[in-house]
N, C-alpha and C positions, 0 to 999 in steps of 0.2 A: 504493499499499499504505500502510496507518496501522496502528499500533500499538494492540492492544486494552489495555483497561483494566487487565488482570491484569499485561502485561508493563510498562506504564507505573508501576504501583506497585511492581514489582519494581526498576525503575531508579531511583526516588525513593529506595527502600530502600539501593541501593547506594552512591547519590551522597551520601546522609546518613551511611552508614557511613563514607565516605572524610573527608567534612568534619570529623566528630568525630574521627576517627584522626590528621587535621592539624590539629586545633585551629582550625578554619576556619568553624566554623558561624555564627558572628557578625561575620564578617569578609568585607569586600569581596575578592575574591580578586585581580582584574585580573592585573597583570603578575607576582603572584607564583605565577602557573601555571608559569612557567618554573624558578622554584627548585624547586617541588614535582616536575617532571618531571626535573629535573636529579638528584633525592635517588637515584633508582634505575635511571636510565639515562645513557649517554653521550648527549649532545645536540650536535648540530651546528647552527651557524646561519650561513647562507650565501645570498646574494641571487642570483637568476636572474630575468631578466625573462620569464616565463612565468607568468602569473596562473592558468593553468589547473592547475598544480601547486603545492599549496600545503606538500608535504612528502613524507615517508614514515619509516616505521619498519621494522626487521628485527630479528630475533634470530639472533645468531651465536654458536655454542657457548655458549647460555645467557646470553648477555649482551645486552642491549637497546639498539639504536642509533636516534636519532630526528634526522630532519634537518627543520628549519624555513626555509622560503623566507622570508628578510627583506625582499624587495622588494615582499612583498604589505603592505597598510595594517596597522598594528600589531594593531589590534581584531582583524583576520581571523587574525593569529598567535596571538593567545591562545585564540580559538575553536578552532584549529586543534589546538593543544597539548592542550586538554582532550579535545578529540574523540579523538586519538590516546592520551590516558592511558585511556580507556574499553578499547582494544583492547588495551593491554599490561597492563592490571589483570584484564580479565575475559575475553577472548577468547584472549590468550596466544599470539597471532601478529602477523606484520608485516602492514605496509598501507600502500598508496600514497594519498597524501591528495590527492584531484583536487577543483578546484571544482566540477563536477557533482555530486559527494556532499552538496553543501550547498545545492544548487539547490532542494531541497524547502523551503526557507526562502521562496523567491520564488514558487513555483508548484507544481503536483501532477506534475512530472515523475516517471517511474519511478525509484526508487531502491530498494536491497536492505533486508532487514529490519535487518541488520547495521549498516548505514549510519545507518538511522533511528533505532537503539536508541544507536550512539556520539553522534549529534545531540543525542538528548534527554537523554544522560547528562550531556553538556558544559553544556546549558542548565542542568539542574538542580544542576549543581555549581558553575557561574559565579554562578547567579542564583537561590540557593535561595528559597522563597516566603516563608518568615518574614522574610528580610533584606529581600527585595523590599518587603515591606508595613511594614517598619521605617523604610526610608530614603525611602519615598513620604511618610510622615508627617514625616519630620525636613525634607525638601525641600518639602513643600507641593504634593505632587502627588496631587490628590483622586482617588479611587478611582472617582467618580461623574462626572468631569469630565476624562478623559483626553484629552489632545489632543497633536498634535505637538511641541509645546514640551515637554510632561512626558517623552515617550517619548525626545526628544533629550537632556533632561538626564539621564534614567536611564541611556540607553545609555552615554553618556559616563562616569557615575558608576562603571558595572560595567565599563567598557572592552569592551565587546561591539559588533557591528555593529548599526546601526540595526533591520535586519529581524529580527535575533536577538532583538532586545528587543520588536518587535511581536509576534513569534510566542509569546515568553514570556508576555507579557502576555493572549493569548488562552488558551494553555495554562492559565494558573491563573484564567481565566474573569473577568479586569478589563475585557476588551472582548469584544463580539460577534462573529459572524461578518462583518456588514457592515463594521463598523469595522474589523475586520483586514484585509478586501480592500481599503476605502480607503487604510489606512494604507499597505499594500504597495504600491499602485499608484503612490506617490510616487517620481518618477525620482531618480538619484542627484544630478542637476543641482539639483533642486528641495530635496532633503535638504541638500546643501551650502549653498544659498542660506538656508536656515533656521537652519544652523549659525553662518553668518556674521552672519546677524541677531542671534541669541542669544548670540554673542561666546564661542560653544564652539569650542575647538582640535580639530580633527580628527586623530584618531590617523593617523600617518603612517608610511609604510615607512620603516625606519631603515637597511636596508641593513647589518645588523649582521653582523660575520664571527666567528664564535666555534667553536673546534674543540676542545672540552670541555679536555682538561689537555695537550692535544699542545705547546703553546708553554711551559708550565711543565716537564714532562717534557724537553723539549729543552734547556731551560736548566739543568735539572740535570745532564743527561749532559755538556754543554759546560763546566760548573763544575768537575764531576770529571775532566774531560779524557777522556771516553770517546769523544768525537766532535769532529771537526774544526771550524775555524771556518767552511768552506765547507758543512759539513754543516749547521752552525747556519743559515747564511745561507739554504739551499734550505728547511730546515723553515719557517723564519719565513715565509717566501715565500708558503706555504698561507694564513697568514693576514693576509697584506699587511702584514707588520711587516717594519721593517729593524732592523739592528745598534744602531743610535744611538738608536732608540726603546725599545731593552731596556736602555739604558744602558752599551752597550759600544763603547767608542773603536775609533777606526780604530787598526789595529798600526803601531807606528812602523818606520819602513824599517830594514832590517838595514844597518849600516856597520862594514866590518871595520875592526880595529884597525892604526894607522899602525905604521911600523918601529919608532918610538921607543917605542911603547906595547908592542909585542911584545918589545923588549929588556928594558923594565923588569919586564915579566912572568916573562922568562926569567932574570932576576938573583934574582928572589924564590925 
């Protein structure tokens, strides 16, 4: 399934609308996507060693929750977050983010129109055409001589997967269908070798754990003596934190007063 021109134009308009709304039209978004996601949603970051699941979103009693799998490479986390923003902003329903929903970047597997729309929105939002052309001029990537070196430089700059950038260059007609197929055929091993050759750091999985405001709220409750030390330790364990890391020292053991001390107290 492919998107028709009318739908593509509609998605371009939606992406531009949001870029203007967040004052990001002339700004490389990259990791800022998470700040944007957190503005209107409860976002949980947690690693699971299953690359088939990139995350999920859900609405509960009108509140949006998003989980991002931080065990996948960082550039994929960025794309997944932008993909989810489309569902939350325009489809208004929850969604499980699966690797297969992004396989249309690699081949022509069957994928639903909604997921195609979300993928196209993510690409338009993260790599808007005007900014892409501007950055190509800045970094000397010639439109008529696009090669693997230029593609990797651009994917590194915009913090998106290599194949996402290849597809984006094809969408804005900077490479033809033959070039698109050739660039897509490169294996992950070949791409990594080129990154090493160019001295480009590969966005890595960061295994971040973030549970929205859970830690801060737990600390506030503890400081106001509304929960016990044991309850706080339990809540901190979800974020793999301990009391010392939160600046809370071990409690001193209780030592009962001596007979002399008790006599002194009684005399007072």
